[in-house]
N, CA, C and O atoms as CSV, one atom per row, in Angstrom:
chain,resi,resn,atom,element,x,y,z
A,1,MET,N,N,166.766,61.399,-6.302
A,1,MET,CA,C,165.845,60.718,-7.184
A,1,MET,C,C,164.744,60.026,-6.395
A,1,MET,O,O,163.633,59.842,-6.891
A,2,ALA,N,N,165.060,59.645,-5.167
A,2,ALA,CA,C,164.041,59.010,-4.336
A,2,ALA,C,C,162.879,59.959,-4.090
A,2,ALA,O,O,161.725,59.534,-4.036
A,3,ASP,N,N,163.184,61.251,-3.940
A,3,ASP,CA,C,162.124,62.242,-3.738
A,3,ASP,C,C,161.207,62.319,-4.955
A,3,ASP,O,O,159.989,62.434,-4.817
A,4,ILE,N,N,161.791,62.257,-6.132
A,4,ILE,CA,C,160.999,62.311,-7.364
A,4,ILE,C,C,160.093,61.086,-7.450
A,4,ILE,O,O,158.917,61.205,-7.794
A,5,LYS,N,N,160.639,59.909,-7.138
A,5,LYS,CA,C,159.840,58.686,-7.190
A,5,LYS,C,C,158.705,58.731,-6.170
A,5,LYS,O,O,157.586,58.312,-6.466
A,6,ASP,N,N,158.987,59.233,-4.983
A,6,ASP,CA,C,157.961,59.341,-3.945
A,6,ASP,C,C,156.862,60.312,-4.368
A,6,ASP,O,O,155.675,60.016,-4.236
A,7,LEU,N,N,157.266,61.464,-4.873
A,7,LEU,CA,C,156.299,62.462,-5.317
A,7,LEU,C,C,155.455,61.929,-6.471
A,7,LEU,O,O,154.240,62.131,-6.491
A,8,TRP,N,N,156.081,61.253,-7.429
A,8,TRP,CA,C,155.333,60.705,-8.554
A,8,TRP,C,C,154.333,59.659,-8.066
A,8,TRP,O,O,153.225,59.574,-8.596
A,9,GLY,N,N,154.705,58.869,-7.074
A,9,GLY,CA,C,153.782,57.883,-6.520
A,9,GLY,C,C,152.512,58.530,-5.993
A,9,GLY,O,O,151.422,57.976,-6.135
A,10,LYS,N,N,152.653,59.696,-5.389
A,10,LYS,CA,C,151.493,60.418,-4.859
A,10,LYS,C,C,150.676,61.065,-5.975
A,10,LYS,O,O,149.446,61.020,-5.956
A,11,ILE,N,N,151.363,61.666,-6.944
A,11,ILE,CA,C,150.673,62.341,-8.044
A,11,ILE,C,C,149.980,61.324,-8.951
A,11,ILE,O,O,148.878,61.563,-9.444
A,12,ARG,N,N,150.638,60.198,-9.159
A,12,ARG,CA,C,150.128,59.167,-10.072
A,12,ARG,C,C,148.715,58.730,-9.684
A,12,ARG,O,O,147.874,58.491,-10.551
A,13,LEU,N,N,148.462,58.628,-8.397
A,13,LEU,CA,C,147.139,58.222,-7.924
A,13,LEU,C,C,146.051,59.189,-8.388
A,13,LEU,O,O,144.908,58.790,-8.608
A,14,GLN,N,N,146.415,60.450,-8.533
A,14,GLN,CA,C,145.450,61.460,-8.956
A,14,GLN,C,C,145.245,61.461,-10.470
A,14,GLN,O,O,144.268,62.022,-10.966
A,15,LEU,N,N,146.156,60.838,-11.198
A,15,LEU,CA,C,146.086,60.840,-12.665
A,15,LEU,C,C,145.579,59.525,-13.250
A,15,LEU,O,O,145.619,59.333,-14.466
A,16,LEU,N,N,145.112,58.640,-12.417
A,16,LEU,CA,C,144.716,57.328,-12.925
A,16,LEU,C,C,143.633,57.414,-13.998
A,16,LEU,O,O,143.534,56.523,-14.842
A,17,ALA,N,N,142.837,58.449,-13.978
A,17,ALA,CA,C,141.807,58.608,-15.006
A,17,ALA,C,C,142.428,58.903,-16.372
A,17,ALA,O,O,141.839,58.583,-17.405
A,18,ASP,N,N,143.607,59.508,-16.378
A,18,ASP,CA,C,144.299,59.823,-17.631
A,18,ASP,C,C,145.407,58.793,-17.840
A,18,ASP,O,O,146.586,59.057,-17.604
A,19,GLU,N,N,144.992,57.622,-18.285
A,19,GLU,CA,C,145.914,56.495,-18.421
A,19,GLU,C,C,147.057,56.784,-19.399
A,19,GLU,O,O,148.196,56.376,-19.171
A,20,GLU,N,N,146.747,57.479,-20.469
A,20,GLU,CA,C,147.764,57.795,-21.480
A,20,GLU,C,C,148.865,58.684,-20.889
A,20,GLU,O,O,150.050,58.438,-21.111
A,21,MET,N,N,148.468,59.716,-20.139
A,21,MET,CA,C,149.445,60.618,-19.525
A,21,MET,C,C,150.265,59.884,-18.466
A,21,MET,O,O,151.478,60.070,-18.374
A,22,THR,N,N,149.605,59.059,-17.676
A,22,THR,CA,C,150.296,58.294,-16.639
A,22,THR,C,C,151.353,57.390,-17.263
A,22,THR,O,O,152.484,57.325,-16.781
A,23,LYS,N,N,150.986,56.696,-18.333
A,23,LYS,CA,C,151.930,55.807,-19.011
A,23,LYS,C,C,153.103,56.602,-19.591
A,23,LYS,O,O,154.256,56.186,-19.474
A,24,PHE,N,N,152.808,57.738,-20.213
A,24,PHE,CA,C,153.850,58.581,-20.800
A,24,PHE,C,C,154.859,59.013,-19.735
A,24,PHE,O,O,156.068,58.902,-19.935
A,25,ILE,N,N,154.356,59.503,-18.610
A,25,ILE,CA,C,155.247,59.989,-17.552
A,25,ILE,C,C,156.024,58.833,-16.935
A,25,ILE,O,O,157.216,58.977,-16.663
A,26,ASP,N,N,155.376,57.687,-16.706
A,26,ASP,CA,C,156.083,56.508,-16.189
A,26,ASP,C,C,157.262,56.142,-17.086
A,26,ASP,O,O,158.372,55.913,-16.606
A,27,GLU,N,N,157.009,56.090,-18.391
A,27,GLU,CA,C,158.061,55.716,-19.339
A,27,GLU,C,C,159.191,56.742,-19.360
A,27,GLU,O,O,160.366,56.377,-19.377
A,28,LYS,N,N,158.836,58.015,-19.358
A,28,LYS,CA,C,159.857,59.067,-19.385
A,28,LYS,C,C,160.673,59.079,-18.096
A,28,LYS,O,O,161.883,59.306,-18.136
A,29,LEU,N,N,160.028,58.839,-16.951
A,29,LEU,CA,C,160.770,58.790,-15.686
A,29,LEU,C,C,161.776,57.644,-15.692
A,29,LEU,O,O,162.926,57.820,-15.290
A,30,GLN,N,N,161.341,56.473,-16.146
A,30,GLN,CA,C,162.252,55.335,-16.202
A,30,GLN,C,C,163.431,55.629,-17.129
A,30,GLN,O,O,164.578,55.321,-16.806
A,31,TYR,N,N,163.137,56.222,-18.274
A,31,TYR,CA,C,164.200,56.571,-19.213
A,31,TYR,C,C,165.138,57.606,-18.600
A,31,TYR,O,O,166.357,57.490,-18.723
A,32,MET,N,N,164.574,58.616,-17.943
A,32,MET,CA,C,165.375,59.676,-17.339
A,32,MET,C,C,166.334,59.107,-16.295
A,32,MET,O,O,167.526,59.414,-16.309
A,33,PHE,N,N,165.806,58.273,-15.385
A,33,PHE,CA,C,166.661,57.686,-14.354
A,33,PHE,C,C,167.755,56.835,-14.979
A,33,PHE,O,O,168.916,56.912,-14.576
A,34,SER,N,N,167.389,56.028,-15.956
A,34,SER,CA,C,168.356,55.166,-16.635
A,34,SER,C,C,169.424,55.992,-17.348
A,34,SER,O,O,170.613,55.684,-17.268
A,35,ALA,N,N,168.997,57.026,-18.036
A,35,ALA,CA,C,169.941,57.871,-18.776
A,35,ALA,C,C,170.939,58.528,-17.828
A,35,ALA,O,O,172.141,58.514,-18.092
A,36,PHE,N,N,170.462,59.098,-16.738
A,36,PHE,CA,C,171.372,59.749,-15.795
A,36,PHE,C,C,172.330,58.737,-15.162
A,36,PHE,O,O,173.510,59.032,-14.971
A,37,GLU,N,N,171.819,57.541,-14.836
A,37,GLU,CA,C,172.680,56.517,-14.240
A,37,GLU,C,C,173.770,56.062,-15.207
A,37,GLU,O,O,174.864,55.695,-14.779
A,38,CYS,N,N,173.477,56.084,-16.511
A,38,CYS,CA,C,174.451,55.661,-17.531
A,38,CYS,C,C,175.350,56.802,-17.994
A,38,CYS,O,O,176.233,56.603,-18.828
A,39,GLY,N,N,175.125,57.992,-17.454
A,39,GLY,CA,C,175.951,59.132,-17.838
A,39,GLY,C,C,175.439,59.891,-19.051
A,39,GLY,O,O,176.119,60.785,-19.555
A,40,ASP,N,N,174.252,59.545,-19.522
A,40,ASP,CA,C,173.660,60.232,-20.672
A,40,ASP,C,C,172.871,61.440,-20.165
A,40,ASP,O,O,171.642,61.419,-20.104
A,41,ASN,N,N,173.603,62.484,-19.805
A,41,ASN,CA,C,172.959,63.663,-19.229
A,41,ASN,C,C,172.028,64.365,-20.210
A,41,ASN,O,O,170.979,64.871,-19.810
A,42,ASP,N,N,172.394,64.403,-21.483
A,42,ASP,CA,C,171.519,65.031,-22.484
A,42,ASP,C,C,170.194,64.276,-22.592
A,42,ASP,O,O,169.127,64.889,-22.632
A,43,GLY,N,N,170.266,62.967,-22.638
A,43,GLY,CA,C,169.048,62.157,-22.710
A,43,GLY,C,C,168.193,62.314,-21.467
A,43,GLY,O,O,166.967,62.388,-21.551
A,44,GLY,N,N,168.849,62.364,-20.303
A,44,GLY,CA,C,168.123,62.554,-19.049
A,44,GLY,C,C,167.428,63.899,-18.994
A,44,GLY,O,O,166.281,64.001,-18.557
A,45,ARG,N,N,168.133,64.935,-19.443
A,45,ARG,CA,C,167.527,66.278,-19.450
A,45,ARG,C,C,166.376,66.364,-20.452
A,45,ARG,O,O,165.357,66.999,-20.181
A,46,THR,N,N,166.543,65.729,-21.595
A,46,THR,CA,C,165.471,65.734,-22.595
A,46,THR,C,C,164.213,65.066,-22.030
A,46,THR,O,O,163.103,65.563,-22.220
A,47,ALA,N,N,164.391,63.952,-21.344
A,47,ALA,CA,C,163.250,63.262,-20.731
A,47,ALA,C,C,162.631,64.118,-19.635
A,47,ALA,O,O,161.408,64.180,-19.508
A,48,ALA,N,N,163.471,64.779,-18.841
A,48,ALA,CA,C,162.965,65.641,-17.769
A,48,ALA,C,C,162.135,66.784,-18.341
A,48,ALA,O,O,161.086,67.123,-17.793
A,49,TRP,N,N,162.595,67.378,-19.433
A,49,TRP,CA,C,161.834,68.460,-20.066
A,49,TRP,C,C,160.515,67.941,-20.631
A,49,TRP,O,O,159.497,68.629,-20.558
A,50,ALA,N,N,160.525,66.750,-21.185
A,50,ALA,CA,C,159.285,66.168,-21.717
A,50,ALA,C,C,158.270,65.965,-20.594
A,50,ALA,O,O,157.078,66.214,-20.775
A,51,ILE,N,N,158.747,65.513,-19.437
A,51,ILE,CA,C,157.872,65.340,-18.273
A,51,ILE,C,C,157.351,66.691,-17.812
A,51,ILE,O,O,156.158,66.850,-17.556
A,52,TYR,N,N,158.242,67.656,-17.708
A,52,TYR,CA,C,157.842,69.004,-17.279
A,52,TYR,C,C,156.767,69.577,-18.199
A,52,TYR,O,O,155.755,70.098,-17.731
A,53,ASN,N,N,156.991,69.477,-19.504
A,53,ASN,CA,C,156.030,70.018,-20.468
A,53,ASN,C,C,154.681,69.305,-20.386
A,53,ASN,O,O,153.633,69.939,-20.507
A,54,ALA,N,N,154.709,67.991,-20.180
A,54,ALA,CA,C,153.458,67.236,-20.062
A,54,ALA,C,C,152.689,67.649,-18.810
A,54,ALA,O,O,151.473,67.830,-18.855
A,55,ILE,N,N,153.398,67.796,-17.702
A,55,ILE,CA,C,152.746,68.187,-16.450
A,55,ILE,C,C,152.253,69.622,-16.532
A,55,ILE,O,O,151.188,69.951,-16.010
A,56,ASN,N,N,153.021,70.465,-17.180
A,56,ASN,CA,C,152.631,71.871,-17.317
A,56,ASN,C,C,151.312,72.006,-18.087
A,56,ASN,O,O,150.533,72.921,-17.821
A,57,LYS,N,N,151.062,71.110,-19.031
A,57,LYS,CA,C,149.807,71.135,-19.789
A,57,LYS,C,C,148.608,70.778,-18.912
A,57,LYS,O,O,147.476,71.146,-19.226
A,58,LEU,N,N,148.854,70.062,-17.814
A,58,LEU,CA,C,147.764,69.652,-16.928
A,58,LEU,C,C,147.273,70.793,-16.044
A,58,LEU,O,O,146.189,70.705,-15.467
A,59,ARG,N,N,148.039,71.835,-15.934
A,59,ARG,CA,C,147.681,72.936,-15.031
A,59,ARG,C,C,146.517,73.711,-15.521
A,59,ARG,O,O,146.096,74.669,-14.872
């Protein structure tokens, strides 16, 4: 998870112009980490897919 946080820190700097997307991904990442730590694997995967789909739209 540290790798994901490090990578997001680098990507986030490039997305500062898109404040809405940055906020969405920040919130989903926090939820994903929390869900996995609490054993809510379904919730964590759902958040991960939401992040993936959002990033995929940026391509």
